[in-house]
Structures are given as structure tokens and as C-alpha cells.
N, C-alpha and C positions, 0 to 999 in steps of 0.2 A: 028446499034450498030457497034462498032469500035472492030475489030478483029486483035489480036497481035500475033506474034510468041512468043516462048518461049524465044528466045534472044532479041527480041524487049520488051518483058514484064520486063526483067531483067534490060534493060537500062533504060526504062521509069518507073518503079516502083517509085524512089522517087519522081518524078514529078507528078504522079498519086496520090500515098500517100498524098502529100502536097495540090494537088487541092481536093480530098477527106476532108482532114481537114478543108480546106478552106469552101467547100460547108456546112460542118456540122456547121461550128463556125458562117456562114451566117444565116444559119436555126436557130439557137438556138437564133441568135440576133433579128432576125424578130419575133420568139415567144415570147421573153421576150419583145420586143415593143408592141406587138398585145395584152399583158395582161393588164386588165384594173388595175390602181394603185389607191390606198386611197391618196387623196390629203393631208390627215390631218396626217396619221403615214407614209407615203412613202412606205408602203407594199403593195404585189400584193393583190386585192380585196378578194380573195379566203382564205387569212390568215390575213385580215385586224385586226389590234389591237384595234380599237377605241369601236368597242360593247362589249369588254371583260371589259371594266371599271366598277366595280361594283357600282361606285358613279360618280355624275356629276363632273365638275372641282372642284378640292379643291381651296378653297379661301385662299392660304396659306399667313400667316401674315408674314413670311419670305421668302423676293423674292429670285429669283435662276436665277444667271447668267452663262450661260454656254459658256466656250470658246472651241470651236469646231474644231480641226484640220481638214484641208480641204479633206484630204483621208478617214477620219471617216464618214463623211456626208453620204455618200450612203452606207455605209458596212452593209450587210443584219443583222448584230448582234447588229447595234449600238443601245444602249438603252437609247440612249438621247431624242430618239422620243416619249418615252414613258413619260418622265417629258414634253415633248411639249403638249402631248394630254390630259395629266391629271392633271396638275397645272395652275392655273390662272395667277399667277404672275411669269412668268419665261421667258427669253430671251436668244437667242442663237445667238453669234458672230462667224462668220468664221473667223480663224486664218491660213495664209499659213503657209507653211513650211519653212525652214531654209531662214532666212532674215537678213544677214547681212548687213551693211549700210541703214537699216531701220532707219527711223526719228521719235522721239516720242515729243509729244507737251504735256505738263501737265499743266492744270490751276486750281488753288484751287477755288472752289466755292466762298469762303469768303475772297477772297482778290485779289487785283488789281497786280499780279505778275504772272509770268509764268516761267515755265522750259523747256530747251530744250535738248534733249539727242539724240546721234546716237551711234549705234553699229558699230563699225568697223569691218572690214574683220577679223581683227586678234581676235575678240571677246571684245576688250575693250570698255568701255563705255567713250564717249568724250562730251563734253557739249562746242559746238560753241559758242552760244550765252549767256547762263546762266553764271553768276558769280559765282556760286556754283557747284562743280563737283558732279557728283551723290553719289558717295562714302561719301562725306561730308553732302551732304543731308540726307544720310541715318542715318549718324552720329548725325544729328541736330534734337535732341529731340523735339524741338518747332515747327520746320519747318513740319517734319512729322506729329506731332499731329494737325497742321493746315491743311493738306493734307487730313488728314483720316476724317475730318468733311465733305468731300464731294469735288470730283475734277472732272474734262472732261480730258480724255486723248484721244488724236487721234494719229496714228499710220499711216505712210507714206512711202511706197515704191517708186515704180514708179507711184502710184496713192494713192487715200485716201484707204486704207485696212480696217479701221473701226474707227469711233469716237463715244465713249460712256461715258455717265455720270455714275461714281462710287459714289454712296450715302453714306452718312454717315452710319457707323454702318455695314459696307462691311465687310466680313473677306473671305481669301481664303483658301480652303480645300487644304492641301498639306502638306506631311510630311517632312519638311525641317527640317534642324537644329534649327532652331529657332520656331518651330511650338510647341504649345501646346496641351493637351489632349482635347478634345471638352468638356469633363466632367467636367473641372476644371476652366474653363473660369468664369468671375464674371462681365463681360459685356453684354448688351444687343446686340445681332446680329439682323439687319434689312435686310442684303443681302449678300448669300451665292454665292460665286465664285468659280466654279468648272473647272478644265480642263479636256477636252473629248477627249480622244485619248489612243492608247497603252501606256504604261507605256515608252516607249523610247521616243514617241511623246509629251507625257506631260513632259518630262524633258527639250526637245528641247524648247518647248512652253514657259515654265516657264524661260529657259535660256533666251531666245530671245526677252522676253516682261519683261525688268528689272523693270519697274513700279510698278509689282505685289510684289515686294519687300517692297514696301510702306506699305503694308496692314499687320494687323496681320494675322499670320496663325495658321491654328488648325488643329488637324488629329484625325483620329479615332483608338484608341486602341483597335482594335477587332481581334479575333483570328478566324473569321468566313472564311467559303471556300466560295469563290463565286458560284453563279448558272451558272456562265460562264463555270464552271470548266470542263464540259463534251464535250464542242463542241468549246471552244476558251481557249488559253494557257494565265494561270495566274502564275505568278511567284512563288509565296506561298501563304498561310493563310494570310488573312487579306489584300489582294490586290483585291478590290472590283470593280464592274461595276460601271459606272457612275450614273445609276439609284440605284443603291445599297448605294452608298456612299450619293448621295442626300438624300435618305429615312432615314438611319440611322444619318446622321447629322442633320436634320431638326428635328426629335425626340429628339435629345440632347440639341439642342438651342433653341426650343421654340415653338414646333408643336405637342407638347403631345397631345392635344385636337383631333387633325386629326390622331390618329396613327391608326385607322381603314380604314381609306382614304390610308394613306401611306402603309399599308401593303396590299391594294388592287393594289397598282402599282407593286409592287414586284410579286404579283401574275399574272398580267399581263406579266411580265418579264419571269417570270418561263414558262408558255406559250409560251413565242415566243421562248424561247430557247428549247422547247419540240418540236416545230414545227421545227427548225433547225436539231433536233436530229432526227426526224422523216424521213424528206427529204433526210438525208445523209445515214440513214439505206436503205431507198429505192434504191438510187443511188447503194449502194454496192451489194444489193441483185439481183438488176436488170441486168440480161443478158446484156453483150455486142452485139450490134447489128451491 
């Protein structure tokens, strides 16, 4: 054991404290790595969510596409994982953070044409190949109608980030100026696109993926307080988690028959929030060692 005089302890104290914190961090990391993790819900096996589902996978007729911010994927309170384990027809696409100079290639499924767009560092959208600018494309009702029949979008930065097919009948759940109340729409929704991240991240994803503006936008005019409220900051009532938004939107646009199963997903989410609150309370009540 090392012995230090009072003067030596005063001199070495900052370094010893840093060393102790480093050891504590390493110990926590080893503990975290040693804990079994469920491959389906990505939660520690002791608080696995999979066996909490009251019913098997819901065979949802309205498919769901979740665009997930990269920093949200491993967040302990990320609710998109519940959609992943609870819905049969769901896809999750990872989207990186600020991506100026990202290149987008859009190809309608029913036309032999394509559109190329690049987001410049200034945030402006340029069209180096296409004859039609992005703003003109948005203003062209005929072109947008053709694109909404289904299209493929590919995003490239330094490498291919994603390439997906956006089917006919897709809508974006996002409260933009052009969005309409989901209760009032008079067309059939076949695919629901949702942005998964904090509200600040969702705004960035929307801005940095201008092709989303080609889709009809719907919103939820609800005055509900999110179940997140006690453990994760929500700006105000009506700002819901990803799974809450999906459930309420799906009930509105055509999944009424599966209402009980959708409510079951909310029950799983509530139990996940309760797990987090309990862990937080235990950390607060546990004396410092």
C-alpha cells in the first residue's frame, strides 16, 4: 500500500481522484458489458421487454417506416424498439446527424426519370443533374403526384447511407406548416413514416432530408401528456414519444381493429418508463460509496 504525507496527498490529490474515477468508469463499463442483452429489444435481460407483450406481433395493415437518428438508437429510453418487437410490418432506417453536401437520388417507380439533389453547406438545395430544381419540383403538382405513386430514394455522403423504397400511400407524421390533422384525411394511408429522435434532432432530420417534403404530411392534434414526462423532457403537452405517436396515428388512419394490441404496446412502454424511474430512484437513494 502506498503511503503519502499530508503535503504529498495535497499535491497528488487531483491525479488520485482522476485515477479513482477512471477505475470506477472502467468497472461500470465492464459490468455493463458483462450483462446479458436481449437481441430483440436491446435491453438488459433482467428488464427485457419482449415477454411483456400481451399479444404476438401485430400484423399491421398500415406499415411503419421509422427514420431513427443515430444518437437515438442506443438511448435506454428509446421507444422505437417497442414498435420493432410489437409490429410485424415495420422498418427502421438509421439516419446520421448534420449532413450538408449529402446527395439524394430520387427515382419514381412508374417513370423512366430520376431527380438528383444536393444540400450545399449553406443549406440550399441544388440540382446538378436534373433540369428541374427542387423548389420547382415541389411546385409541380403533376410531378409530385407521380412521385407519390411510389419512389426509391438513395442518400449518399461519403458512402451510401440508405436506399429505401417509399411505397404508394406513404405519409409523413410531422407537424409542419403544410400538415393536416390525421382525423380529417380522406385518402388511404398504407405506410406511415415517423422521425425518431428528440424534437431538435427530428427537426434537423427533416431539414436535411428534403425529399420528405414530397410526401403528404399529417399531424396529431392531441393534448395528451407523454408517458415520458417523468423521466425525459418533453417541450409541452402533445409532444409524444415515437411509440405513442405511432399508436395514436395508426388508430386514426386505419388500425382500429387492432386497438387492443396497440394499447398493449403503450402498456409495454409505460412499464419501460417505470423501470427507468425505479432505477433513477435507486441511484438517488443509494449512499455514495
